N, C-alpha and C positions, 0 to 999 in steps of 0.2 A: 655472470652468464650479459648477453647482449637483451641491449631491448625489445630485437624481437622473440630471442628466447623466450625471456618471463615472460613476457604480455601473451604466446602461446601457454605458455604453464596456470600461466592466472588467467585463463579464457576471458582475457580484453585485448582490444587496438592496440597497438605503442601513441599514437593521441591518447589514448583516458590514461595512458602510463608518463604521456607526457606531461598536461595537465594536474595530472595528482604531483608530478613535482614544483610543477604552479605551484601550486597550491601549499607546497611543503610538508606534503604530505612523504613523502617516498624521495628519497633520499637518491640522488646519482650521482657516484661519481667518475670523473673524465680517465679516460684511457690516453696515452700518450701519443695518440691519435683522431684524441676528441671523441670517442666513442665513449657513447652512457654504456657504465659498467653496474650491479647488480650484484647482490649476494644472495645467496639462498631464502637468506632471512625473508627478503623483501617476499618472495611467494607468498607467503603467509600475514605479510603486512596488508599485502593486494584483495588474497582472502577476505581480509578481516572487516576493509573498509567497503570490499562489495556485496560481502555477506548485511553488514550494516545499513547499505542505501538500499538496499532489499525490504532491509526492514520496517524502511521509511523513515531513516532516519537523514539528518542531512550529509553534508558534504563536512560539514563546522562540526559538527553530533560526532563525526566520528578520530578527532583531532588525541583524545581523551583516551581512545582505545591504543589508537597505532601510536601515542606516547609508553604507554602499558606494556605495547611491546617490546618499542626499544629501549627497555629499559632494562631489559631482561628476563620478564613476566611472561610465563610459559601461556598465559591468557593475558587477553585485551581487556576484560571487565573481570580480572583481580583489582584493580586501583583503585583508590575513594574516590578516584578525580570521575570516574565510569561509572561508577555505580550512581553518581550522583544525575549523572547523563539520564540513565535507567529511569531513575526514579525522576527527574524533569518529565521524561517520553512518555512515562505510564498515568505521573498526572495529569499529561495533555492530550493524552488519548479517554481516562476519567470523562475530564470535561467536554471532548468532543463526543462522545455518548451522551450524558444528559440534555447537551444539544440539542441532539437527531433523538433523543426519548419526547423533547417537548417539541421538538418538530413536527412528528409522527403524530402524538394525540390531539397536539393543533388542524393538523390534516384530516384526522378522522374525524374531526370536533365541522371543522369545513364540512368533507365530504355529509357527515351524516344532515345539517343543515340545509345544503344544497340537491341533496339526496336523501329523503329519508328509506331507510331500510337496503339502502345500498353500499352499510359495511360489510367488511366482511365475516361472516359467523364466526363463531367462537374455533369450530374445529375446522377451519378453513386459517385461521392465520399460524402464521407460527413467528419463531422469534430471529431464524436465517432471511426470512421472504426469497426464497433463491427457488421456492418450486416452482413458478414461473405460475399457480392461479390467477385464473382470471377475477375479475371484481363483478358484481354480477347482487343481486336483486336477493334479500334473504328469501331462501326459497323455491326464489326461480330454477330450475330445470338447465344444469349445465347442457350449453350448447358446442356446437359437434365447433372443431378446433378453424379459423381460418380467423381473417383480419378484418379491420374496421376502416373508417375512413379512417381517424388518425393516422397523424402523420407520414400521412400517404400509404396508410397497412401496414406499418410497423410497428403497430402498441393493436394488442387484440380488440374488439368491442364490447362495451357493454351487450350483454342478455337486454334484449328492450322486450322488458312486457308490460308495457304500462299498454293501459285500453286506447289513450290521445295519442295519435300522431306524432 
């Protein structure tokens, strides 16, 4: 198949395919007229690369998986080199999580020192922090939705229950 067909079937641009070829990830054979020709198996190679990139792998990280597929394995993760990349990436993610937990604890401590009682109450805390809840003083009533002055109104303002202005 020609580059345009592979691009359409893989859901990428021809430019992306040329880049993968330049990086040594996607072999292209040349027809007599100079056109790039690809095999059916190249659709799977591109899908493997795209899936790994979407999962946070770098282009270099994809090499063992691509090599594994090229060697005839049904799954790019079935080779020892691919498993080693998974193990390394998991170790990196675990280290990032530990760093984020430490940073969150530091930030919570700074907030508590700067504004005693402003920390999220236990019933408001979540592990995913995706609920969009406002930060407010413990025990303060929730105010109506609106924006504050922070970042040009992009960040919800804190409930101000202080007696002093």
